[in-house]
C-alpha positions as semicolon CSV with decimal commas, in nm:
position;residue;x (nm);y (nm);z (nm)
1;M;2,913;0,474;4,572
2;I;3,186;0,558;4,318
3;S;3,067;0,570;3,959
4;I;3,245;0,387;3,679
5;S;3,385;0,714;3,544
6;N;3,527;0,803;3,886
7;K;3,674;0,451;3,921
8;F;3,842;0,496;3,584
9;F;3,980;0,836;3,688
10;I;4,119;0,697;4,016
11;C;4,277;0,409;3,826
12;F;4,432;0,653;3,578
13;C;4,572;0,868;3,862
14;S;4,719;0,566;4,041
15;I;4,895;0,439;3,727
16;L;5,023;0,789;3,654
17;F;5,172;0,833;4,001
18;F;5,332;0,485;3,993
19;I;5,497;0,566;3,660
20;A;5,614;0,905;3,793
21;A;5,754;0,743;4,109
22;G;5,938;0,483;3,901
23;C;6,089;0,749;3,674
24;Y;6,196;0,953;3,976
25;A;6,357;0,647;4,140
26;Y;6,551;0,566;3,825
27;W;6,658;0,915;3,706
28;Q;6,649;1,097;4,043
29;Q;6,478;1,400;3,888
30;I;6,210;1,577;4,096
31;Y;6,037;1,695;3,777
32;F;5,892;1,347;3,729
33;L;5,696;1,381;4,055
34;A;5,570;1,726;3,958
35;A;5,448;1,614;3,613
36;P;5,140;1,414;3,727
37;L;5,036;1,696;3,962
38;I;5,055;1,946;3,678
39;L;4,860;1,712;3,447
40;L;4,585;1,643;3,701
41;G;4,565;2,012;3,790
42;S;4,526;2,094;3,421
43;I;4,245;1,838;3,385
44;F;4,065;1,989;3,686
45;L;4,100;2,344;3,550
46;I;3,969;2,243;3,207
47;Q;3,665;2,087;3,374
48;H;3,614;2,402;3,586
49;P;3,721;2,692;3,359
50;Q;3,605;2,962;3,601
51;Y;3,884;2,860;3,843
52;L;4,130;2,863;3,555
53;F;4,027;3,219;3,475
54;Y;4,057;3,321;3,840
55;L;4,412;3,183;3,846
56;L;4,491;3,369;3,526
57;M;4,370;3,698;3,675
58;L;4,582;3,641;3,986
59;A;4,888;3,547;3,779
60;I;4,899;3,847;3,543
61;P;5,082;4,091;3,776
62;W;5,323;3,822;3,899
63;S;5,419;3,652;3,574
64;V;5,788;3,644;3,496
65;E;5,933;3,669;3,147
66;L;6,154;3,367;3,084
67;R;6,390;3,355;2,787
68;L;6,421;2,991;2,674
69;T;6,641;3,064;2,372
70;P;6,766;3,389;2,214
71;N;6,458;3,385;1,988
72;L;6,201;3,217;2,212
73;G;6,055;3,332;2,541
74;T;5,745;3,278;2,752
75;D;5,565;3,432;3,050
76;L;5,524;3,208;3,353
77;P;5,278;3,114;3,486
78;D;5,019;3,306;3,285
79;E;5,109;3,185;2,934
80;P;5,054;2,814;3,017
81;L;4,725;2,921;3,179
82;M;4,633;3,102;2,857
83;L;4,698;2,781;2,664
84;L;4,468;2,589;2,897
85;G;4,211;2,865;2,859
86;A;4,234;2,840;2,481
87;L;4,182;2,463;2,503
88;C;3,877;2,519;2,728
89;V;3,723;2,753;2,471
90;I;3,777;2,509;2,186
91;I;3,611;2,230;2,387
92;Y;3,328;2,467;2,484
93;L;3,265;2,577;2,125
94;V;3,255;2,216;2,006
95;Y;3,005;2,104;2,270
96;Q;2,793;2,422;2,270
97;R;2,803;2,496;1,899
98;N;2,423;2,486;1,861
99;T;2,339;2,713;2,155
100;T;2,599;2,992;2,158
101;K;2,587;3,131;1,805
102;P;2,429;3,475;1,883
103;A;2,707;3,563;2,131
104;W;2,977;3,495;1,870
105;L;2,816;3,682;1,582
106;H;2,894;4,025;1,725
107;P;3,057;4,279;1,487
108;L;3,350;4,327;1,728
109;I;3,419;3,953;1,715
110;A;3,398;3,972;1,335
111;I;3,665;4,246;1,331
112;L;3,892;4,036;1,555
113;V;3,844;3,737;1,325
114;L;3,926;3,951;1,020
115;Q;4,238;4,077;1,198
116;F;4,345;3,721;1,270
117;L;4,279;3,607;0,912
118;W;4,478;3,901;0,779
119;T;4,760;3,814;1,018
120;I;4,771;3,466;0,863
121;I;4,819;3,628;0,521
122;T;5,099;3,851;0,653
123;V;5,265;3,547;0,813
124;I;5,267;3,368;0,477
125;A;5,425;3,675;0,313
126;S;5,662;3,741;0,607
127;T;6,032;3,802;0,569
128;D;6,082;3,559;0,860
129;V;5,802;3,300;0,861
130;V;5,923;3,112;1,170
131;V;5,921;3,422;1,392
132;S;5,584;3,531;1,250
133;V;5,426;3,189;1,313
134;K;5,522;3,219;1,681
135;Y;5,344;3,555;1,689
136;L;5,035;3,405;1,523
137;L;5,014;3,121;1,775
138;A;5,049;3,360;2,069
139;K;4,786;3,589;1,919
140;G;4,550;3,293;1,891
141;W;4,563;3,196;2,257
142;Y;4,547;3,561;2,370
143;L;4,219;3,601;2,180
144;L;4,079;3,272;2,305
145;A;4,185;3,324;2,668
146;F;4,093;3,691;2,710
147;V;3,801;3,738;2,469
148;A;3,636;3,404;2,398
149;L;3,673;3,255;2,747
150;P;3,527;3,560;2,927
151;I;3,233;3,569;2,683
152;A;3,165;3,205;2,764
153;L;3,206;3,254;3,141
154;F;3,067;3,599;3,212
155;K;2,707;3,492;3,164
156;E;2,716;3,459;3,542
157;D;2,760;3,786;3,725
158;K;2,966;3,641;4,010
159;I;3,237;3,517;3,775
160;L;3,284;3,862;3,623
161;K;3,289;4,034;3,962
162;R;3,527;3,785;4,118
163;S;3,763;3,802;3,819
164;I;3,794;4,180;3,838
165;V;3,832;4,177;4,217
166;L;4,104;3,911;4,197
167;L;4,296;4,102;3,929
168;I;4,292;4,429;4,118
169;C;4,374;4,266;4,454
170;S;4,667;4,084;4,297
171;M;4,792;4,407;4,140
172;M;4,753;4,598;4,468
173;I;4,974;4,342;4,644
174;A;5,231;4,374;4,363
175;M;5,212;4,752;4,401
176;A;5,271;4,726;4,777
177;V;5,576;4,504;4,723
178;T;5,714;4,749;4,466
179;L;5,660;5,050;4,694
180;I;5,843;4,874;4,977
181;R;6,134;4,794;4,746
182;Q;6,137;5,153;4,615
183;N;6,155;5,278;4,972
184;I;6,457;5,053;5,034
185;N;6,613;5,189;4,713
186;G;6,554;5,550;4,821
187;W;6,272;5,627;4,570
188;T;6,529;5,702;4,300
189;F;6,456;5,710;3,929
190;E;6,784;5,532;3,863
191;K;6,677;5,221;4,059
192;V;6,307;5,209;3,968
193;N;6,358;4,917;3,729
194;D;6,534;4,720;4,004
195;S;6,227;4,769;4,222
196;V;5,986;4,615;3,971
197;H;6,198;4,317;3,862
198;P;6,146;4,030;3,798
199;F;5,768;4,052;3,767
200;F;5,777;4,349;3,530
201;R;6,026;4,400;3,249
202;N;6,066;4,767;3,344
203;H;5,889;5,057;3,512
204;V;5,685;5,123;3,197
205;N;5,522;4,777;3,207
206;Y;5,456;4,818;3,579
207;S;5,302;5,164;3,546
208;T;5,091;5,052;3,250
209;L;4,912;4,776;3,438
210;L;4,890;4,995;3,749
211;V;4,725;5,289;3,573
212;F;4,457;5,058;3,428
213;M;4,350;4,980;3,785
214;V;4,243;5,340;3,856
215;P;3,915;5,337;3,656
216;V;3,830;4,999;3,813
217;Q;3,888;5,139;4,161
218;I;3,663;5,435;4,081
219;A;3,398;5,190;3,957
220;F;3,417;5,005;4,290
221;L;3,326;5,328;4,469
222;K;2,989;5,324;4,292
223;F;2,894;4,979;4,422
224;F;3,062;4,905;4,752
225;P;2,871;5,005;5,067
226;S;2,956;5,351;5,204
227;K;3,138;5,201;5,505
228;Y;3,414;5,087;5,265
229;A;3,441;5,424;5,089
230;K;3,720;5,561;5,311
231;M;3,932;5,250;5,255
232;L;3,873;5,262;4,878
233;Y;3,963;5,631;4,857
234;C;4,285;5,563;5,050
235;L;4,371;5,277;4,815
236;L;4,300;5,500;4,514
237;L;4,526;5,772;4,655
238;I;4,807;5,523;4,717
239;T;4,768;5,395;4,359
240;V;4,799;5,746;4,215
241;I;5,108;5,806;4,432
242;A;5,254;5,476;4,309
243;I;5,192;5,585;3,950
244;Y;5,381;5,907;4,020
245;F;5,675;5,714;4,167
246;S;5,679;5,479;3,869
247;Y;5,846;5,769;3,686
248;A;5,665;5,674;3,364
249;R;5,550;5,979;3,170
250;G;5,327;5,770;2,947
251;A;5,132;5,645;3,249
252;W;5,088;6,003;3,373
253;L;4,944;6,105;3,037
254;A;4,726;5,794;3,030
255;L;4,587;5,875;3,375
256;I;4,484;6,225;3,264
257;A;4,339;6,093;2,936
258;G;4,149;5,818;3,117
259;M;3,984;6,071;3,347
260;M;3,893;6,289;3,049
261;A;3,745;5,985;2,872
262;Y;3,457;5,960;3,119
263;W;3,375;6,330;3,070
264;L;3,384;6,285;2,691
265;L;3,168;5,972;2,710
266;K;2,895;6,149;2,907
267;R;2,884;6,422;2,641
268;R;2,884;6,178;2,346
269;L;3,224;6,310;2,236
270;L;3,441;6,004;2,294
271;L;3,436;5,869;1,939
272;F;3,457;6,218;1,786
273;S;3,762;6,298;2,002
274;F;3,944;5,984;1,889
275;L;3,867;6,055;1,522
276;F;3,983;6,416;1,565
277;F;4,306;6,298;1,730
278;L;4,360;6,046;1,450
279;C;4,311;6,311;1,179
280;L;4,545;6,545;1,364
281;I;4,819;6,281;1,376
282;I;4,781;6,190;1,007
283;T;4,786;6,557;0,907
284;S;5,097;6,615;1,120
285;V;5,277;6,322;0,958
286;F;5,209;6,455;0,607
287;W;5,312;6,806;0,711
288;L;5,639;6,680;0,861
289;K;5,711;6,467;0,556
290;S;5,653;6,745;0,304
291;N;5,976;6,929;0,220
292;N;6,150;6,699;0,471
293;R;6,048;6,922;0,765
294;F;6,102;6,630;1,004
295;I;6,481;6,666;0,959
296;K;6,464;6,982;1,172
297;F;6,370;6,763;1,471
298;S;6,686;6,553;1,455
299;N;6,878;6,534;1,782
300;D;7,224;6,639;1,889
301;Y;7,399;6,305;1,935
302;K;7,639;6,437;2,202
303;S;7,381;6,617;2,420
304;T;7,098;6,363;2,392
305;I;7,186;6,133;2,680
306;F;7,021;5,936;2,959
307;H;6,963;6,135;3,279
308;S;6,965;5,932;3,601
309;N;6,816;6,230;3,785
310;F;6,443;6,245;3,714
311;K;6,422;6,624;3,730
312;E;6,691;6,648;3,462
313;H;6,506;6,376;3,272
314;L;6,188;6,590;3,263
315;I;6,381;6,903;3,163
316;A;6,543;6,710;2,879
317;T;6,196;6,592;2,770
318;Y;6,054;6,937;2,700
319;Q;6,388;7,051;2,556
320;L;6,367;6,756;2,311
321;K;6,699;6,624;2,445
322;D;6,558;6,319;2,620
323;L;6,727;5,996;2,510
324;S;6,419;5,772;2,517
325;N;6,205;6,011;2,308
326;A;6,493;6,078;2,069
327;E;6,534;5,704;2,015
328;R;6,159;5,674;1,973
329;I;6,165;5,934;1,693
330;Y;6,463;5,753;1,538
331;R;6,251;5,439;1,506
332;W;5,934;5,621;1,403
333;V;6,120;5,775;1,108
334;A;6,245;5,429;1,010
335;A;5,894;5,282;1,044
336;V;5,736;5,547;0,820
337;R;6,003;5,483;0,558
338;M;5,940;5,107;0,584
339;I;5,567;5,149;0,511
340;K;5,639;5,276;0,161
341;D;5,822;4,955;0,064
342;N;5,594;4,714;0,252
343;W;5,248;4,875;0,243
344;Q;5,068;4,565;0,109
345;T;5,138;4,301;0,375
346;G;5,418;4,458;0,579
347;S;5,744;4,288;0,666
348;G;5,563;4,024;0,874
349;P;5,463;3,999;1,242
350;S;5,754;4,028;1,489
351;T;6,003;4,120;1,215
352;F;6,042;4,495;1,274
353;Y;6,365;4,456;1,471
354;H;6,526;4,252;1,192
355;Q;6,426;4,497;0,917
356;Y;6,420;4,855;1,044
357;K;6,790;4,942;1,070
358;S;6,836;4,973;0,695
359;Y;6,561;5,239;0,694
360;T;6,700;5,456;0,974
361;L;6,855;5,799;0,924
362;P;7,193;5,877;1,088
363;A;7,073;6,228;1,181
364;F;6,835;6,075;1,442
365;K;7,078;5,818;1,585
366;T;7,123;5,803;1,963
367;Y;7,350;5,629;2,214
368;V;7,106;5,337;2,244
369;S;7,037;5,285;1,874
370;D;7,223;4,955;1,881
371;N;6,900;4,828;2,047
372;R;7,048;4,543;2,249
373;E;6,712;4,462;2,409
374;Q;6,563;4,409;2,059
375;S;6,261;4,630;2,127
376;T;6,037;4,754;1,847
377;V;5,905;5,085;1,716
378;H;5,742;5,209;2,041
379;N;5,415;5,291;1,867
380;Y;5,165;5,008;1,819
381;F;4,978;5,187;1,540
382;L;5,302;5,222;1,341
383;L;5,403;4,868;1,433
384;M;5,086;4,729;1,275
385;L;5,145;4,933;0,960
386;T;5,507;4,825;0,923
387;E;5,461;4,456;1,012
388;Q;5,110;4,390;0,874
389;G;5,073;4,650;0,604
390;L;4,806;4,910;0,539
391;M;4,521;4,661;0,590
392;G;4,661;4,547;0,926
393;G;4,687;4,906;1,048
394;L;4,338;4,995;0,923
395;L;4,180;4,689;1,086
396;F;4,330;4,785;1,423
397;I;4,205;5,142;1,389
398;V;3,861;5,015;1,285
399;L;3,857;4,796;1,598
400;I;3,932;5,097;1,823
401;I;3,666;5,308;1,648
402;A;3,410;5,028;1,685
403;L;3,494;4,983;2,055
404;F;3,439;5,351;2,128
405;W;3,120;5,356;1,919
406;Y;2,972;5,058;2,104
407;A;3,079;5,189;2,445
408;Q;2,909;5,522;2,376
409;K;2,599;5,353;2,233
410;I;2,557;5,109;2,525
411;Y;2,616;5,381;2,785
412;F;2,320;5,586;2,660
413;R;2,099;5,289;2,566
414;T;2,086;5,111;2,900
415;N;1,939;5,224;3,230
416;E;2,114;4,942;3,417
417;K;2,369;5,098;3,650
418;F;2,603;4,800;3,634
419;W;2,644;4,815;3,257
420;K;2,679;5,193;3,251
421;V;2,968;5,166;3,494
422;A;3,115;4,862;3,314
423;V;3,126;5,022;2,968
424;S;3,245;5,361;3,100
425;T;3,527;5,182;3,287
426;A;3,618;4,981;2,976
427;A;3,610;5,298;2,762
428;S;3,836;5,481;3,008
429;V;4,086;5,192;3,009
430;L;4,077;5,176;2,628
431;V;4,162;5,546;2,604
432;M;4,454;5,478;2,836
433;Q;4,553;5,189;2,609
434;C;4,557;5,423;2,309
435;I;4,786;5,671;2,487
436;I;5,019;5,399;2,616
437;N;5,035;5,226;2,279
438;F;5,094;5,548;2,092
439;L;5,419;5,574;2,290
440;S;5,485;5,200;2,323
441;D;5,373;4,871;2,167
442;M;5,226;4,660;2,444
443;I;4,909;4,498;2,308
444;E;5,105;4,175;2,261
445;T;5,231;4,170;2,621
446;D;5,058;3,979;2,899
447;K;5,034;4,286;3,126
448;A;4,864;4,528;2,885
449;G;4,727;4,295;2,618
450;S;4,524;4,093;2,869
451;V;4,343;4,406;2,990
452;F;4,286;4,532;2,634
453;Y;4,115;4,213;2,524
454;L;3,918;4,191;2,850
455;C;3,774;4,534;2,768
456;V;3,670;4,402;2,427
457;A;3,497;4,105;2,593
458;V;3,316;4,329;2,844
459;I;3,181;4,555;2,569
460;V;3,063;4,255;2,363
461;I;2,886;4,105;2,665
462;A;2,737;4,442;2,763
463;D;2,598;4,494;2,413
464;N;2,441;4,148;2,401
465;K;2,293;4,182;2,751
466;T;2,147;4,530;2,714
467;K;2,017;4,475;2,360
468;K;1,830;4,146;2,386
469;E;1,743;4,074;2,746
470;P;1,718;4,246;3,084
471;S;2,036;4,228;3,286
472;N;2,040;3,970;3,563
473;F;2,353;4,121;3,717
474;S;2,319;4,224;4,077
475;T;2,485;4,554;4,165
476;D;2,543;4,437;4,520
477;V;2,913;4,362;4,536
478;Q;2,859;4,195;4,872
479;S;2,704;3,907;4,675
480;I;3,057;3,797;4,579
481;S;3,122;3,482;4,777
């Protein structure tokens, strides 16, 4: 027998489809027929958020960047899924407000909340409030979809396992498609961006998400039955080969750093190494700035060009005549000069492009300094300092320090194999994130940002599980069904 609520839902669906059919008959637009399907699908996903999250994991490698206006873009289909995920979390928090408090009182969550509150202040003080408000809204649903939603869902082990498996399977298919297209294009550096379009903006975005899959694949080797080991090793080898043919030097460095991260974690040196690296960078900046030593590293405008041959590209890199690195330094110099004038609250989120050119120095100018693609500083740490001031930069650094501290603490506190592997994998990916985002600024992108915030969620869950109650997670991956 159909309950009253089900009768009401059927009635609602019938009316909705009749209205859609009438609109289609009158205006002859197919979108009217698609609208009720999208609405009903959204209602179903909100009622069953685990399926929404599965779809989101599948969509990340395949999402396409769509420019709606010169100043407004979106990623389809994952950004609408993020919005639904954010709505799910809000509903969940309202209905479960009396039973979920301990999970949300974690220090890492507190740091994220402080970051968000500080972002609101920088938006108010922004040089372009409209652009900064768009950033704030996007930041909100990123945090809700990739931190809050996993914390709410990952209380069940199968949801976590399925989510990771779906993400990596989706990315492996995307990798296979890209390799096939690269083979058609002759494996050339010149056409690598053509091979990854339209699902990745460029080969850097592709290689970034791909390199994050390596620690996860290694983690799988610890749990899958031995009969699958040969297949997993082959897949890992193909992934490393694909990273090589992505022709992204940042991904190569990230791969090496990620492997070193596990060694450092086992020796309790992970946090120390990051702090040492941070001090080294700060000291280098002050040394370069004193007596204007950095001027010696200015490029030769005529000889600093783009090399379509990858071998020449690498030679130009170590000769400091590589166009991309020269342009990167050009913007770094401008960013450092911006900090002096905007150290309190920065210029405002997403405003770097509109502000930095007046701070550049002609000695570092390159052939691509007109910046037609409107990209930013290519260093997320500097980006936070320039757009959100000293406090914004410090809060991000504090978050990274806290993540490494908790990962190291959990790894040595728990005897549960699952959580040891989970936090070591998250720590390895986070080290990769630091390397990638020292050379780029990708935390706010769906490809890299999603994985970054998922690592935060995993560490929060791992800390809560291993601190207060025995883990109920089965390490038998065959239980996924």
